[in-house]
Residue frames as qw, qx, qy, qz and C-alpha x, y, z in Angstrom:
[[0.596, 0.611, 0.493, -0.167, 156.19, 32.46, 59.12],
 [0.116, -0.571, 0.470, 0.663, 158.65, 32.89, 56.30],
 [0.774, 0.521, 0.228, -0.277, 157.15, 32.64, 52.80],
 [0.713, 0.130, 0.430, 0.538, 158.88, 31.38, 49.71],
 [0.118, -0.371, 0.194, 0.900, 160.23, 34.26, 47.71],
 [0.528, 0.602, 0.444, -0.403, 157.30, 35.58, 45.72],
 [0.325, 0.000, 0.643, 0.693, 157.16, 35.30, 41.94],
 [0.257, 0.759, 0.565, -0.196, 153.96, 37.33, 41.60],
 [0.414, 0.696, 0.257, 0.528, 153.73, 40.01, 38.94],
 [0.428, -0.166, -0.268, 0.847, 155.90, 42.90, 40.19],
 [0.123, -0.331, -0.224, -0.908, 153.42, 45.46, 38.92],
 [0.612, -0.538, -0.496, -0.300, 150.73, 43.89, 41.08],
 [0.670, -0.371, -0.418, 0.490, 152.97, 43.84, 44.11],
 [0.260, 0.074, -0.071, 0.960, 153.93, 47.49, 43.63],
 [0.356, -0.475, -0.334, -0.733, 150.25, 48.42, 43.54],
 [0.705, -0.518, -0.483, 0.037, 149.70, 46.54, 46.81],
 [0.542, -0.175, -0.278, 0.774, 152.62, 48.41, 48.36],
 [0.003, -0.268, -0.125, -0.955, 151.14, 51.72, 47.19],
 [0.545, -0.535, -0.451, -0.462, 147.74, 50.77, 48.60],
 [0.710, -0.441, -0.439, 0.331, 149.28, 49.84, 51.96],
 [0.366, -0.005, -0.135, 0.921, 151.25, 53.10, 52.02],
 [0.245, -0.433, -0.287, -0.819, 147.99, 54.94, 51.38],
 [0.672, -0.541, -0.501, -0.068, 146.51, 53.12, 54.37],
 [0.605, -0.305, -0.318, 0.663, 149.37, 54.31, 56.57],
 [0.140, 0.191, 0.083, 0.968, 149.14, 57.88, 55.25],
 [0.424, -0.538, -0.425, -0.591, 145.39, 57.95, 55.91],
 [0.697, -0.522, -0.460, 0.177, 145.79, 56.66, 59.46],
 [0.483, -0.124, -0.189, 0.846, 148.48, 59.24, 60.16],
 [0.085, -0.332, -0.211, -0.916, 146.24, 62.04, 58.90],
 [0.573, -0.568, -0.479, -0.345, 143.30, 60.79, 60.97],
 [0.659, -0.403, -0.407, 0.488, 145.44, 60.68, 64.10],
 [0.280, 0.020, -0.037, 0.959, 146.63, 64.23, 63.44],
 [0.284, -0.471, -0.398, -0.734, 143.04, 65.33, 62.83],
 [0.658, -0.585, -0.470, -0.066, 141.86, 63.92, 66.17],
 [0.618, -0.205, -0.329, 0.684, 144.89, 65.19, 68.07],
 [0.134, -0.202, -0.083, 0.967, 144.11, 68.84, 67.30],
 [0.067, -0.532, -0.699, -0.472, 140.43, 68.81, 66.41],
 [0.613, 0.679, 0.403, 0.028, 138.85, 71.15, 65.39],
 [0.123, -0.808, 0.285, 0.500, 141.98, 73.25, 64.76],
 [0.103, -0.353, 0.787, 0.496, 143.14, 70.82, 62.06],
 [0.650, 0.387, 0.537, -0.374, 139.68, 70.07, 60.68],
 [0.485, 0.699, -0.305, -0.428, 141.01, 70.81, 57.19],
 [0.135, -0.384, 0.903, 0.136, 142.91, 67.49, 57.28],
 [0.643, 0.293, 0.643, -0.296, 139.57, 65.83, 56.54],
 [0.589, 0.721, -0.126, -0.342, 139.99, 67.03, 52.96],
 [0.140, 0.598, -0.782, -0.102, 143.36, 65.27, 52.74],
 [0.428, -0.057, 0.876, -0.216, 141.80, 62.11, 54.16],
 [0.691, 0.529, 0.322, -0.373, 139.05, 62.25, 51.54],
 [0.439, 0.719, -0.474, -0.257, 141.74, 62.52, 48.87],
 [0.127, -0.371, 0.918, -0.057, 143.36, 59.38, 50.30],
 [0.618, 0.231, 0.667, -0.346, 139.99, 57.64, 50.13],
 [0.660, 0.673, -0.051, -0.330, 139.75, 58.46, 46.44],
 [0.205, 0.639, -0.736, -0.090, 143.32, 57.20, 45.96],
 [0.403, -0.163, 0.873, -0.221, 142.39, 53.98, 47.76],
 [0.728, 0.448, 0.384, -0.350, 139.45, 53.40, 45.44],
 [0.528, 0.737, -0.352, -0.234, 141.68, 53.99, 42.42],
 [0.013, -0.529, 0.847, -0.036, 144.35, 51.63, 43.67],
 [0.591, 0.059, 0.755, -0.279, 141.82, 48.87, 44.40],
 [0.721, 0.610, 0.134, -0.299, 140.50, 49.26, 40.87],
 [0.345, 0.744, -0.557, -0.131, 144.02, 49.24, 39.41],
 [0.322, -0.349, 0.871, -0.124, 144.92, 46.07, 41.33],
 [0.686, 0.281, 0.627, -0.240, 141.90, 44.23, 39.99],
 [0.609, 0.747, -0.096, -0.248, 142.51, 45.55, 36.47],
 [0.081, 0.667, -0.738, -0.059, 146.14, 44.39, 36.67],
 [0.510, -0.104, 0.835, -0.177, 144.97, 40.98, 37.82],
 [0.722, 0.511, 0.380, -0.270, 142.48, 40.70, 34.94],
 [0.484, 0.807, -0.280, -0.188, 145.08, 41.79, 32.39],
 [0.339, 0.627, -0.694, 0.103, 148.20, 39.93, 33.48],
 [0.862, -0.234, -0.449, 0.007, 147.24, 37.44, 36.17],
 [0.574, -0.804, 0.144, -0.059, 149.31, 37.00, 39.33],
 [0.266, 0.681, -0.677, 0.079, 152.44, 35.31, 38.06],
 [0.749, -0.018, -0.661, -0.032, 151.42, 32.17, 39.91],
 [0.295, 0.117, -0.686, 0.655, 152.36, 33.18, 43.46],
 [0.284, 0.126, 0.459, -0.832, 148.96, 34.58, 44.47],
 [0.156, 0.430, 0.879, 0.135, 145.46, 33.25, 43.95],
 [0.036, -0.441, -0.351, -0.825, 142.96, 35.64, 42.31],
 [0.504, -0.696, -0.481, -0.171, 140.58, 35.32, 45.27],
 [0.610, -0.478, -0.230, 0.589, 143.37, 36.42, 47.63],
 [0.282, 0.140, 0.187, 0.930, 144.18, 39.39, 45.40],
 [0.266, -0.597, -0.427, -0.626, 140.56, 40.55, 45.52],
 [0.629, -0.649, -0.417, 0.097, 140.28, 39.95, 49.28],
 [0.574, -0.291, -0.116, 0.756, 143.50, 41.82, 50.01],
 [0.135, 0.295, 0.264, 0.908, 142.64, 44.76, 47.73],
 [0.389, -0.655, -0.450, -0.466, 139.19, 45.08, 49.30],
 [0.655, -0.581, -0.365, 0.316, 140.47, 44.87, 52.88],
 [0.450, -0.106, -0.009, 0.886, 143.08, 47.57, 52.25],
 [0.064, -0.419, -0.354, -0.834, 140.46, 49.79, 50.64],
 [0.515, -0.659, -0.515, -0.189, 138.03, 49.22, 53.52],
 [0.559, -0.388, -0.312, 0.663, 140.57, 50.47, 56.07],
 [0.173, 0.021, 0.129, 0.976, 140.77, 53.79, 54.25],
 [0.293, -0.498, -0.543, -0.609, 137.00, 53.93, 53.73],
 [0.569, -0.641, -0.506, 0.100, 136.34, 53.54, 57.46],
 [0.465, -0.290, -0.159, 0.821, 139.04, 56.03, 58.40],
 [0.009, 0.209, 0.297, 0.932, 137.49, 58.58, 56.04],
 [0.432, -0.587, -0.588, -0.352, 134.04, 57.82, 57.46],
 [0.554, -0.543, -0.427, 0.465, 135.31, 58.51, 60.98],
 [0.279, -0.111, 0.042, 0.953, 136.78, 61.82, 59.84],
 [0.189, -0.372, -0.479, -0.772, 133.49, 62.74, 58.20],
 [0.494, -0.594, -0.635, -0.014, 131.52, 61.82, 61.31],
 [0.396, -0.325, -0.317, 0.798, 133.42, 64.41, 63.34],
 [0.065, 0.017, -0.188, -0.980, 131.99, 67.14, 61.12],
 [0.390, -0.342, -0.685, -0.512, 128.63, 65.48, 60.54],
 [0.547, -0.563, -0.606, 0.125, 127.98, 65.14, 64.27],
 [0.042, -0.868, 0.054, -0.491, 129.34, 68.61, 65.07],
 [0.804, -0.340, -0.291, 0.391, 131.96, 67.27, 67.47],
 [0.079, -0.983, 0.077, -0.145, 133.46, 70.16, 69.42],
 [0.089, -0.724, 0.672, -0.127, 136.51, 68.39, 70.85],
 [0.697, 0.148, -0.699, -0.064, 137.95, 64.87, 70.81],
 [0.749, -0.574, 0.215, -0.250, 137.95, 62.55, 73.80],
 [0.231, -0.645, 0.726, 0.059, 141.00, 60.64, 74.96],
 [0.703, 0.027, 0.710, -0.032, 139.68, 57.20, 74.05],
 [0.683, 0.705, 0.173, -0.081, 139.07, 58.27, 70.45],
 [0.179, 0.854, -0.487, -0.038, 142.63, 59.53, 70.16],
 [0.491, -0.392, 0.777, -0.036, 143.82, 56.23, 71.62],
 [0.786, 0.347, 0.507, -0.069, 141.87, 54.34, 68.96],
 [0.548, 0.827, -0.119, -0.031, 143.50, 56.39, 66.21],
 [0.156, -0.720, 0.676, 0.002, 146.91, 55.63, 67.72],
 [0.671, -0.068, 0.737, -0.041, 146.10, 51.91, 67.58],
 [0.722, 0.632, 0.270, -0.077, 144.87, 52.28, 64.00],
 [0.270, 0.882, -0.382, -0.061, 148.07, 54.09, 63.01],
 [0.356, -0.511, 0.782, 0.000, 150.22, 51.37, 64.54],
 [0.746, 0.237, 0.618, -0.068, 148.16, 48.71, 62.75],
 [0.590, 0.800, 0.043, -0.103, 148.48, 50.61, 59.48],
 [0.015, 0.802, -0.593, -0.077, 152.25, 50.82, 59.88],
 [0.537, -0.218, 0.815, -0.003, 152.40, 47.04, 60.38],
 [0.728, 0.533, 0.414, -0.120, 150.18, 46.54, 57.31],
 [0.404, 0.873, -0.251, -0.106, 152.52, 48.68, 55.21],
 [0.209, -0.629, 0.748, 0.026, 155.54, 46.80, 56.54],
 [0.694, 0.049, 0.714, -0.082, 153.92, 43.44, 55.81],
 [0.701, 0.677, 0.204, -0.092, 153.20, 44.35, 52.20],
 [0.190, 0.845, -0.495, -0.071, 156.77, 45.57, 51.71],
 [0.382, -0.427, 0.819, -0.034, 158.09, 42.31, 53.13],
 [0.790, 0.320, 0.500, -0.156, 155.73, 40.24, 50.99],
 [0.549, 0.805, -0.161, -0.155, 157.30, 41.80, 47.91],
 [0.212, 0.702, -0.676, 0.074, 160.79, 40.66, 48.85],
 [0.826, -0.038, -0.560, -0.057, 159.81, 37.32, 50.39],
 [0.097, 0.383, -0.645, 0.655, 160.76, 38.36, 53.92],
 [0.249, -0.302, -0.875, 0.285, 159.23, 37.03, 57.13],
 [0.266, -0.519, -0.258, -0.770, 155.79, 38.58, 57.76],
 [0.559, -0.394, -0.716, 0.142, 155.21, 36.90, 61.10],
 [0.297, -0.275, -0.426, 0.809, 156.15, 39.79, 63.38],
 [0.195, -0.064, -0.187, -0.961, 153.91, 42.20, 61.45],
 [0.546, -0.306, -0.622, -0.471, 150.93, 39.85, 61.53],
 [0.517, -0.356, -0.675, 0.387, 151.36, 39.05, 65.23],
 [0.133, -0.148, -0.241, 0.950, 151.50, 42.76, 66.01],
 [0.349, -0.176, -0.367, -0.844, 148.31, 43.45, 64.05],
 [0.592, -0.377, -0.696, -0.153, 146.41, 40.72, 65.90],
 [0.437, -0.325, -0.543, 0.639, 147.61, 42.03, 69.26],
 [0.013, 0.052, 0.019, -0.998, 146.71, 45.60, 68.37],
 [0.446, -0.298, -0.548, -0.642, 143.23, 44.52, 67.22],
 [0.565, -0.422, -0.685, 0.183, 142.70, 42.85, 70.61],
 [0.277, -0.261, -0.327, 0.865, 143.83, 46.03, 72.38],
 [0.178, -0.120, -0.283, -0.935, 141.50, 48.07, 70.17],
 [0.510, -0.426, -0.682, -0.306, 138.55, 45.90, 71.21],
 [0.490, -0.429, -0.568, 0.503, 139.36, 46.50, 74.87],
 [0.133, -0.144, -0.071, 0.978, 139.72, 50.26, 74.39],
 [0.295, -0.239, -0.485, -0.787, 136.49, 50.46, 72.43],
 [0.527, -0.481, -0.696, -0.079, 134.45, 48.48, 74.98],
 [0.414, -0.406, -0.438, 0.687, 135.79, 50.55, 77.86],
 [0.041, -0.024, 0.128, 0.991, 135.17, 53.81, 76.00],
 [0.393, -0.363, -0.564, -0.629, 131.56, 52.96, 75.17],
 [0.540, -0.493, -0.651, 0.202, 130.90, 51.82, 78.74],
 [0.319, -0.267, -0.266, 0.870, 132.34, 55.08, 80.04],
 [0.123, -0.226, -0.336, -0.906, 130.00, 57.09, 77.83],
 [0.521, -0.487, -0.586, -0.385, 127.01, 55.54, 79.55],
 [0.619, -0.499, -0.499, 0.344, 128.26, 55.93, 83.13],
 [0.375, -0.093, -0.124, 0.914, 129.55, 59.49, 82.95],
 [0.107, 0.712, 0.516, -0.464, 126.15, 61.13, 82.56],
 [0.118, -0.194, 0.426, 0.876, 126.87, 62.53, 79.10],
 [0.540, 0.371, 0.046, -0.754, 124.00, 63.88, 77.01],
 [0.775, 0.162, 0.608, -0.065, 122.30, 60.93, 75.24],
 [0.653, 0.755, 0.029, -0.055, 122.83, 62.41, 71.78],
 [0.044, 0.808, -0.587, 0.008, 126.53, 62.81, 72.51],
 [0.613, -0.250, 0.746, -0.075, 126.66, 59.17, 73.61],
 [0.794, 0.463, 0.387, -0.076, 125.03, 58.08, 70.35],
 [0.457, 0.861, -0.218, -0.033, 127.41, 60.15, 68.24],
 [0.113, -0.703, 0.700, -0.047, 130.60, 59.01, 69.95],
 [0.735, -0.054, 0.668, -0.103, 129.44, 55.40, 70.01],
 [0.765, 0.620, 0.171, -0.048, 129.05, 55.58, 66.22],
 [0.259, 0.857, -0.443, 0.043, 132.51, 57.10, 65.83],
 [0.431, -0.499, 0.746, -0.100, 134.07, 54.43, 68.04],
 [0.823, 0.204, 0.522, -0.095, 132.37, 51.69, 66.03],
 [0.638, 0.767, -0.075, -0.005, 133.75, 53.15, 62.81],
 [0.008, 0.781, -0.617, 0.098, 137.27, 53.34, 64.24],
 [0.644, -0.245, 0.713, -0.128, 136.98, 49.77, 65.48],
 [0.835, 0.473, 0.267, -0.092, 135.86, 48.69, 62.01],
 [0.414, 0.831, -0.370, 0.027, 139.02, 50.23, 60.53],
 [0.269, -0.575, 0.759, -0.144, 141.18, 48.30, 63.00],
 [0.790, 0.085, 0.581, -0.177, 139.22, 45.12, 62.24],
 [0.720, 0.687, -0.047, -0.093, 139.93, 45.70, 58.54],
 [0.095, 0.751, -0.650, 0.063, 143.64, 45.70, 59.35],
 [0.544, -0.250, 0.783, -0.168, 143.21, 42.28, 60.94],
 [0.825, 0.455, 0.280, -0.187, 141.41, 41.12, 57.78],
 [0.449, 0.786, -0.425, -0.026, 144.53, 42.11, 55.85],
 [0.224, -0.541, 0.794, -0.164, 146.62, 40.06, 58.28],
 [0.760, 0.069, 0.597, -0.246, 144.30, 37.08, 57.87],
 [0.766, 0.631, -0.004, -0.123, 144.57, 37.21, 54.06],
 [0.244, 0.768, -0.588, 0.076, 148.35, 37.53, 54.25],
 [0.507, -0.359, 0.757, -0.202, 148.57, 34.56, 56.60],
 [0.843, 0.317, 0.397, -0.174, 146.67, 32.50, 54.05],
 [0.578, 0.774, -0.256, -0.034, 148.97, 33.65, 51.26],
 [0.071, -0.680, 0.717, -0.137, 152.03, 32.71, 53.27],
 [0.680, -0.130, 0.691, -0.211, 150.67, 29.27, 54.16],
 [0.825, 0.514, 0.198, -0.125, 149.80, 28.54, 50.52],
 [0.377, 0.810, -0.449, 0.028, 153.25, 29.69, 49.40],
 [0.336, -0.523, 0.765, -0.171, 154.81, 27.34, 51.92],
 [0.807, 0.135, 0.548, -0.176, 152.75, 24.39, 50.70],
 [0.715, 0.693, -0.060, -0.068, 153.71, 25.11, 47.09],
 [0.110, 0.776, -0.616, 0.084, 157.38, 25.32, 48.03],
 [0.536, -0.308, 0.766, -0.173, 157.23, 21.96, 49.82],
 [0.837, 0.363, 0.346, -0.220, 155.40, 20.35, 46.91],
 [0.635, 0.737, -0.230, -0.007, 158.20, 21.11, 44.44],
 [0.238, -0.701, 0.669, -0.064, 160.98, 19.77, 46.58]]
């Protein structure tokens, strides 16, 4: 899945790269938070800062689009969809971090840490895909990896929720962890939304390249 070399506005592309890097940074912080919770509970503040950065970057992307357009390589609808999907990853990651405190979680469980590992791997692929989009490199391996990781995340999430109900855990604990797992799954699903948008961008770029030959 090799796109034609992009001619989109470089300022827009650099903002997308920054947004994707923010996604990866957020996922790394969330994984570190879960790995040593509650000892590293203070990382939630850093994650909240990333969430604010994500909002700013999404706004800047849309402002750049309104001011200068895309340079012809990207459609405005794709720019909005990609900016929103990247922002949603960070929003859900921050929500999961907040839920740990809100629900007075005393210690993480293995499945939750596994979900943050999957999210971090997805986020790394997202960041790599946006870097490669900028230079017109092949995105296929990044997008395939994201889809596979999303499938794995679904399996981990279903097994984790089922385990909560069969292990005789206090019902309120079940409710709280189920909510956290659903939020983590939403963040992984957002990564797949990014992959879906990028696949569309690549396909459109390929059609345009064939049309001018």
